[in-house]
N, C-alpha and C positions, 0 to 999 in steps of 0.2 A: 392463682396458685403460688404459694411461697416456695422459694428454693429450699430443698432439704438441708437441715442442719446436721453437723457432724460433731459427735462427742468421742473422745479417746480416753481410755483407761489403761493404766499400766498394771498388768496382772503380776508378772515377774519381770526382772530385767530382760529386755529383749522380746517380751511377749505383750503386745498391745492388743486390746479389744476395742475395735471401732464400732460405733453405733450411729447409723444414719437415721435421722427422723424424717420420715416421708408421710405426708398427709396425717400427721399426728400419731403415727405408729413407729415403734423402733424396729429397725432392720439391722441385723448383725452381719459383719463381713465373715463369710464362710471360711476364708483362708485363716483368719485369726482364731476362730473357734477350733478348726482342725489342727492348727499348730499346737494349741494348748492340749488338745486331746490326743495328740500324736497320731493323727490320721495322715498318712503320707499321700493319699490320693483323694483330693477334695471332691472331684467329680463322682467317685465311687461312694463316698460318704453321703453325698447329696441324693443319691439314688433312693435312699431310705425315706426321703421326705416326699410329701404330697406336693403337687405343683402349686398349691396355694401357700405353701410354707417356704418357697424359694423364688428368687427372681434375679435379675441382672441390673447393674447400674454402670454408667460410664464414669471413669475416673482417671486420674493421672498417677502413675507410679514412676519409679526411677527409670523404668524401661519405656516410658511414654504413655500415650493414651491406651487404656485397656477396658475391657468389659469385665466387671468384677461380680462374683456371685455374692448375693446377700440372702439371709434367712430371717424368718420371723421369730418372735419369742418362742412360739410353740416348736418351731424347727430347732431352735437352740436347745431347748430342754429335751427334745427327742434324741438329738445327737449325744447329749450328756448322759441320758438314761441308758442309751444303747452301748455306751462305751464300757469296756471291761478294765480300763486303766484306772489305777488307784488315784491318779491325778484328777479324774473326773469328779470325784466327791469334793475335793478341795475347791475345784473350779466352780462347781455348783454353789457351794457355800459362799464363795466370794461374789459371784454374780448376784445371788439373792440378797446377800447382806450389804454389799457396797454399790454395785453397779445399778441395780434396779431402783434404788432410792433416788439416785441422781437422774436416771431416765425419767422417773415420775415427776421430779421437780421440773425438768425441762418441758415435759408435757403440760404441767400445770401453768407454767409461765406462758407458753404459747396460747393456752386457753384464755388466760387473763388478758392477753394482748388483743383479744378479739378474733383470733384465728380459729375458725371452726374446726373441730375435730370430727372425724368421720364416725358415724354411729355403726357403720358396717365394717367388716374386715377389709384390710387394704386389698385393692385389686392388683394382682400381679400381672405385669405386662412384660413382654420380652425385654424391654429396656425401660428402666425407671428414669426419672428426670435427671438432667445433668446437675452436678454439684461441683463446687470449686475444688481446685487441686489440693491434695493433702500437703501439709507442711512437714 
């Protein structure tokens, strides 16, 4: 099993969207999505998602090792669609217009390197694989 790869996208100054590639599937950091959508309570926002649309991963933050919430693509879109904020429309356009293309390119590169992609949806476990510290 390969270590998950991390991509980072700058939405607006001070607003980064991190995407963790795990088993060939993109997982978005819930704190990043909630920050853009102006959800002040990440845990409450995630209650709207099915258990298959959310998970946890270990990572390093300025505060040290942490368990971080991640969400699937469908979880991302559900949070965007449920948002009443005007910013949600602009964020959705940016994700579908810019981020998603780069995510697909990373997926294609992994496939061409001989890394098998899962034919089934990613399995959510209480703790996803460890990945290197964020820079």
